[in-house]
Residue, then its C-alpha position, 0 to 999 in steps of 0.5 A: m758416233l756417241d762419245v763416252p763421258d770421261g767418267s764412264s765405268p769400265t763396263a760402259r766403255a767395254l760396251r762401247t768397244l763392242e759397238l765399235l767392233q760391230a760397226r767397224p770390224g778390223t778396228t785397231a787398238e789405236q783407233l779404239a783409243a781415239h774413239l773412246g778418248v783413252t790410251e791404247r793400253a786402256a782400249r786393250r783392257y776393254v777388249g779383255i773385259l769382253r773376252e772375259a764375258g765370253i764374247p769372242v774378239q779376234s785380233a790380227r797383226g799387219p796392215y789389214g789387222g785389228y780387232r773383229l768379233g768372231r764369226g757367228t757371235r750372238l749378242p744379247p738383245v737390248v732390254f729396257t726397264e719400264d722407266q727407261a722405255l717410257g723415258l725414251v719415248m718422252a725424250v723423243l717426243d720432247g725433242h722431235p714432236a713430229a715423231i707422234d706420226a708413224d710416217d715421220l722418219v723418227g716416228a717410224a724408228l720409234s715404232k720399231v723400238i716400241r714393237a721390240l719392247p716386251d708386251s706389257i712395257g710396249r703397251q704403255a709406251a704405245a699409249l704414251r705416244a698415242y695420247a700425248s700431244a706435242a707442240p713443235d718448237r718454232h725455234a728448233a731446226r732439224p738438220d739432215p741426218a746424213t750431214t750430221s752423221a758425216l760431221v760427227a764421224a769427221s769430228a771423231d776421226r779428227h779429219r778436216v772437211l769442206v762444208t758448203y754453207r748457206s746463210e739465212r739470207g741465202d748467201a752461200w760459201d765453201a769453207e775448210v774447217d776442223p770439226w771440233a764438236v757437234v753441239v745441240r743447243f735449245g733444239r738447234w744443232y751446231l758445228l763448232c769448228h776452226s775455219h781455215r778460211a777465216d783462221a778463227i773459231r766459227t759456229y755453223r748451224i748444221d741445218r744450213i750446211r748443204a754439203v760435207e766433203r771429207l778431206p785427207h788432212t787431220f787435226t788436233p783439237p784444243g786440249d782444254l776444249d769445252p764444246v758447250a762453253s766455246l759455242e756459247q762464247n762464239l755464237g755471235a762472232g764471225w758474221k757479215y754485219t758488225t754490231r755495237v750496242v751501249f746499254h745504259a745500265p751496269l753489266e749485272k742488270v743487262a746480262p740476264w737479257i742478252r743471248p749468246p748469239m747477240g755477242r759479247l757483253e763487257p762492263d764499261g763503268d756504270r754501263c756496258i757494251l755489247n759487241g757482236t756480229t750477225t747475218n740478220t740485222e732485222m731479227y737482231a733489232q726486232e726480236w733481240l734488242a726490242a725484248v731488252p727492257i733497258d735503255f740502249t744506244v746503237e753505235g754500229g754498224p750502219e746496217l743495224r742502225a738502219a734496222v733499229a730505225a725501221v722498227a722505231a718508225r713502225f712503232t711510231a706509226a702505230l701510235r698515230 
């Protein structure tokens, strides 16, 4: 499900209500309110807006009641302006370069959208797709659509799930989690959640989640949750190997070079300390620390010290 921002207009929320009733006939006012992030009274108001627009929305009481669209309801087709259509094609190619190929899963869907466009706009969109070239982002990772959809649905319905996760090193484990949010960051999809196994906030890359099982338990996310900010703060927490790096420069000089997955940077007089965790000490040493142009000392843990020593030995050997 797509979440509607809190600042959306009544019309936008009414259209979102229409989508929900199309997808889930029998949806109650309580369920509509939960999906839209509003009160039940507001949800009923959006149903009223649809009725005023001539869309027959029927309601029934009882255990099998709820709202549903009247039989034979004909909905208006989706209409794009030229800028919207071209912007959509550009966004798809930017986020999924393989969509240039019509045999790709997303590429096939894009072909259907282009064919449904008015002739003049469709020709421009098809030309844009045919003659544009897109270089894939080597850091991007495409998760399984069914897995992602299951996690988004569980997050929207506030249902706990059991996930099977496999790390980059091949270690696998199961964890019961409350799926707070799905966050897309620099071409990668993450699940921000509360892990009951660790009793802590965890961030899992969705492309490494091998299975999702919906559980009967429900949850309530933090009222002040900012998914993006919380993800940034927790990307470097909860992994197998601890890391502690002392940089011999003040925090304001070091901070621009530190990526959130590396851990949390804290001031310490005229120097600063980076504490974090990782599952891949080789990558941490070779790709992350090696790119920081500031003197540092690795105080821990032993796995990261060994990885840094291996990098140092390789560079030393290159000078002989």
